[in-house]
C-alpha positions, 0 to 999 in steps of 0.5 A: 562549830565553836562549841564542838571545837571547845569540847574537843580541846577540853577533852585533849586537856583532860587527857593531858592532865591524866597523863601527868598524874599517871605512874612514874613508869609510864612518864617516859613519853611526852604529852605531845607524843600522846596527842600525836598518837591519838590523832593518828589513830582517829585519822586511821579509823576515819579513813577506814570508814570512808573507804568502806562507805565510799563505794557504797555511796558513790552511786547515790552521790552521783545521782544526787548531784545530777538531781541538783543540777537538773533542778538548777537548770529548770529554775534558771529556765523558769526565771528566764521565761518569767522575765521574758514574759514580764519584760522587766529589766529590774528583775533581770538585773536583780537575777544577775546580781544574785548570780554574781553573788553565788559566783563569788561564794563558789570561787571562795569555796574553790580557793579554800579547797585549794588551800586545804589540798596544798596543806595536805601535800606539804611534807609533814615533820617526822614523829617525836620518837624518830627525832629522839632516836635518829637526830643528834640535835634536840628533838622538836616537840610536835602535836596535832594541835600544831597542825590545826594552828598551821591550817587555821593561820593559812586559812586566815591569811587566804581569807583576810580582808579589811571587812566583811563582804556586803554582797554575800547572801545572809546564808553565806554570811552566817557560814563565814561568821562560823568559820571566823569564830572557829578560827579565833577559838583555835588560835587562842587555844594554840597560843596557850603556853605549854607549862605542863610540858616543862613541869613534866620534864622537870619531874621525869628524867628522860633517857639520853638519845642514842648516838650515830655510832650506836645506830651504825653499829646496830645496822652493821650487826643486823646486816652481818647476821643476815649474810652469815650462815648458821654454821659459820656463826656457830664456828666463829669465836664469841664476842666479849659481851657474850663472854662476859655474860657467860662467865662463871658467877655472873648470875650470882653477882647480878642477883646480889646487886639487884636485891641489895637494900640500898636500891629500895626506897622508903615509904615516907620518901615515896609518899613525899614524892607523890604529894609533890607531884599532886600539888604541882598538878593541882596548880597547873589545873587551876591555872588552866581553868582560869585561862579557859574562862578568860578565853570564853569571855573573849569569844562571847564578846566577839560573837555578840559583835558579829551578831550586831553587825549581821543584824544591821546588814539584814536591816539594810538589805531589807530596806534596799529590797523595799526601795527596789520594789517601790521603784519596780511598782512605779515602772510597772504602772507606767508600763501598763499605761503605755499598754492601754494607750497602744490598745486604744490605738489598735482598736481604732485601726481595727475599726478602720479596717472593718469599714474598708472590708465592708466596702469591698464586700459590697463591691464584690456582691455587685460584681457577682450579681452582674456575672450571674446575669451573664451566665443566665443569658448564656444558659438560656441560649444553650437550652434552646440549642439542646432542644433543637438537637433533641428534635433532630435526634428523634427524627434520626431514631425513627428512621433507624428503627424502620431500617432495623424492622426491615432487616429483622423481617429478612432475618426471620425468613432466613431462620425459618428456612434453616430450621426446616433444613435442620429438622430434615437432617435430624430425622435422617440421623435418627433413623440411622441410629435406630437401625444400628441399635437393633444390630447392636442388641442382637449381637449382645443377646448372642454374647449373653447366651454364650456367657450364661452357658459358660457360667453354668458350667463353672458354677457346677464345678465350684459347687462340687469343689465347695461340697468337698471342702466343706466336708474337710472343714467340718471334720477339722473344726470338730477336732479343733473344738474338742482340743480347745475345750480340753485346753479351756478346762485345763486353763480354768483349773489353773486359773481357779487354783491361782485365784484361790491361792493368791491375791492379785488383781484379776482381769476385768474382761468378761467371759465369752461363755459365762460360767456357772457355780453348780453349788450356789446356782450363781452365774459368773460373768468375769474373772473378777466375779469368779475370784470374789465368789470363790472367796465369798462366805456364801460359797464356802458355806455351800461347800461345807454343806456338801462336804467339798473342799476348796482344792483345785479338783473340787473347784473344777467340778463345781465351776462349769459353763453356764447353760445356754438359757443363761448365756445372754445378759437378760434384764431382770423383771424388776428392772423391766417393771421399773422402766415401764412405770418410769415412762408413765411417770415421765409423762406425768412429770413433764406435764406437771413441769409444763402446766405450772410455768406457762407465763415464765418467759414474760417476767423472768428477766424483767428485773435482772436484765434491765440495767445490763450493758454489753458491747456485744449487744448488737452482735447478739441481736444480729446473730439471733435474728439470722438464726431465727430466719434460718430456722423459719426457712427450714421449718417451711422447706424441711431441707437444708442446703450446704450454704444454710448449714455453713451459715448456721455453723458460722453464727453458732461459732461466733456466739461460742467465742463471745460467750466463752469469755464467761462474762456474766453480763454477756451470758445474761444479755444473750439469754434475755434477747432470746438466745436460749429460745432460738437454740431450743428451736434447733433442738426440736428439729433433732427430736422430730423423727421425720427430720432428724435423720437428714440433719447434720450433727455439727450445728447440734453440737455447737448449739449444745456448747452455746447452751452450756457456756450460757449457763455455766457458773450463772444461777439465773440462766440455769434456773431459767433453763429448767423453768422454761421447759428447755430441760425436758427438751434436752432430756428427751433429745438424749433419750431419743438418741439412746432409743435409736439402735443405730445411734446407740451402736455408735457409742458402744463401738466407740467404748469398745474400741477404747479410743483406738480409732479417734473420732475425726468428725462429729458423732452422736457420742460427742453430742451425748457427752456435751448434753450430759455436761449441760445437764450437770451444769444446769442442776449444779448451778440451780441448786445454789439459787432460790429455786423450789426444791420440788421442781428440782426433785421433779427434774431428777425424777424425769432423768431417772424415769427416762432411763438415762441412769440405766443408759449410763450404767450400760455405757460404763460397763461396756468399758474394759480398759483405758481409752485415748479418745477425748470424745469418750472421756468427755462422755464418761466424765459428763455422765459421772458429773450428772450422777453427782449433780442428781444426788447432790440435788436430793441432799436437801431432803436428808436430815440424818445420814444414819437414820436409814430412812429416805424418801425415794420419790425420784426412784434414784436410789432404787436405780442405783441399787439395781445397777450396782451404783451405775457401774461406777466401780467397774468403770474405775477398775477397768481404767486403773487395773485392766492389766493388774496393778504393778508390784508395790516395791516399785513406784506407780506409773503416772496416770493421765489427767483424764483418768484422774479426772474420771476417777475423782468424779466417780469417787465423789459420785459414790460419796454423794450417793452414800450421803443420800442412802448409806445402807444401799451404798454399803450393800452394793459395795460389799456385794460379790465382785464389786467388793473385790474391785473396790478393795483393789481400787482403794489400795491402788489409789492410796498407794498412788496418792502417797507418791503423787500429791493429789489432795482432792482425790485423797480426801474423797478416798478417805470419805469413801472408806469411812462411809463404806465401813461405818457401823458395818462389821463385815466391811470393817473386817474387809479392810484387813483383807488381802496382802500387806499393806492392807487398806487400814495400813495404807490409811495409817501410813498417810503423810504426817500432815493428816495427823498434825494439821487439824483441818486434815485430821478432821477428814482422816480421824472419823474414817479411822474411827468408823473403820476400827469401832468395835473391831479389836483386830482393826484396833490392834493394827491401828495401834501399830502405826497410830496412837489411839489416844489421838482418836480419844482426844478428837472424840473428847473435843467433838463431845465438848463442841457438841455440848456447846452447840446444843446449849440454849445460847447457841441453838438458835444460831445453828444454820439450817443447812447440813455440812456433810463433812462434820463428824456427826454426819460421818459417825452416828452421834449416839455412838460417840461415848461408846467409841471413846470408851472403846479406844480408851480401853 
């Protein structure tokens, strides 16, 4: 603190020296005035900073004070507890001394605060400038140094003492020492005589201060001008001063006076005056340096003396503390000896008490023994009395039994007499009833004869009336049929003309009576197929060969009603042969799956479930045991009552709630304890034709849900489900359901109703949907494990051979519009997931997507080809465009979540099928009817995704367009069909991130390349919205990456699995360079 104060004072002196040597025009202000102004500016800046930071730190300071006081209270409490435990009076006295010292320190601090506040409240002297202007007496020179002198003197007077207080702590002594140093330094600095002020006043002349008369006159003039208006001021005569200043020639005289050569000072005289000033300033500077050195020496001596005094006090304090510690140790030893003595006395007392207690215990034992003998004697007496009473009771019971026997004999005699009387009365009553019944029968026969005659007469009249009504109805029906036939012909002509001239989305509902193209000999089942056929290449070529045009009259003559033999939807012979051979292959596959895996149950979970611990283990064990008991009872009785069914439903419901948490350990433990085996036993009863009809459906649904929850996202359980012959059982259950005509009609009714009548109870439709979902889960989870691919191919082949894919295609074709039934949506979504899982299971056999060679061991590709991709396109078209799409000028309506889920699953199934057999999928999608549906579906969904963000659906759509058009010129030209915007234009108008983000660009660019390769029309449309250089750069990057991959250094690190999103799996590798040349041209 002393050093900082000295630095500040030196800084003030330097400023004063600079003021002395400044120019003569700025020397009118005294040095004390400059110091005062600088100090006032610093104080104002500091005050502003304090005001800004006060609000910010007030809360923090309050919490800090609270924290300090809490710590202080805790420290005092801890010291008090320690003193109370040790019972040390010396330590308590030392604590009291310390607290007294702290009290004195804080009292001194409070006094210092009071002195400082009293100084701040004192009336401060006015500034120098005001004294000069307003006071006629001599102005008093004041500065910031005077304030420091007064505050320091006041502090010294308040804290003056004959010596330093020895009771203060070392830390407090250091603080007081610093204060003393600062005070001495300030006093020495302030006592310095202001020599430079006198010299400065001698060198510079100060103007005389204004008198009081001048000030009064100035104030009067200002006030008078405030009260006088501008008009009065302009009319009043001018003052003498104004008259003199405005007299003629006044400016010329003033100019001559100021520019006279006598007012100018010579150069030598100016130099001389400046040198004198510099000489005087140097003398003052030297004198100040000498005085500063002397003051520094005095201060250093004082500091040395204070440090010696402090060191001596520290040594004395340390010796006093050591002496106290020695005395405390002695007192502690005495206290310990006293405690030992008291403990020995206590041990002697304890021994005496133990001896007394032993004597009392022996006395109590003697008393208890005597009481026990008395009790034994009393018990013996009581036992003798009890035997006597027992003998008396036996004698009484024998006498009572004899009396009861006599009364019973009398009662039996009375009963026989009463029964005889009752039989006689019943015989009489029966005879009377027979006679009354005969009379009643005769009356009834007579009434029936009369009614029969009356009915015969009425029947004759009604038959006569019916013949007359039938004749009239036949005539009216013939007339109505003729009129209806004429209207249909006119409507068909109008619809054909509209189909041929516009590009709207036709309706998906099938014709009640199929139509026939007499030129092409093709049956047309709906308006979609009619419109697609009329625009097809085959139909146009046939019209040209026969010299017909596509006008309305020619179309009306060509499209006629189909003959009666073609009205029914007959299955083709190829499909029938495939289904017949499929049943034979299914038996062989079932036998192959069962014979090779007989001992699986004994070793599958021996290693997996050894360390599994679950809190539901006891619950699983109990539920599985009760379920097996119920199934055993049913296998014996073949009948389920209501209580058994409710018990089974309760067990399955509890299991679903536990497994529904999807805990891996719970799923594995449930399967290990035989849960899947018990559920499979339940499925066996529903596959048995003799018992399936009498069983309720809800337990079956709950069992399938339990299986699905056990296998979902669990690879081991899914593999176990396939390898333990439960998969074939599940497929047989669904096949048995579809083979039953009554059960099959349930789902067809549900699909045709479009969800208008929601299912309020469990039906075979919900069971089938759950079963298909279980198949999809099991296959998709198993292919992620290390299961043999041959087994998975056999599973897919078994699904195809049992005809489940054909059944799903039949169900999908039956849907003609959106539905609002969650049961139907579950069936459709589960069926699509099953197809997706089956196609994904066969991807392991695909080495090259564009080779055109595939091993159709499972007959899945053949089935998809014959069923038009299982009717997926027709399904999506019926859900999205059943009434035609809205106009493109408006925003598309928001689709429900179930329609989006089904659409995404359907597009994904098509993409998986394209990876498996690209040529078959392209041919199916380009067929008549399906191609038109596909174009409307893709256009609508791309339009929808531009307004509602759905990244998963949009990427699947982009992949579908790429697989549809790659190396297929007819399909590439198909992308430009229809009104604007076409499919290609919609792809080019996707969001900017698909062109800027490299990850999304890898999805879009291969599709654009496949759509425009070797087709100049498509390229021209593409270049209207997209720069073809982007595709060139993409191709160049892929070629460079391909060169790196095929190099010897990187060929060994290539993974054996195929990533079907890579560019080489979406566009053939041997066409990359030609594609680069095509887009670069």
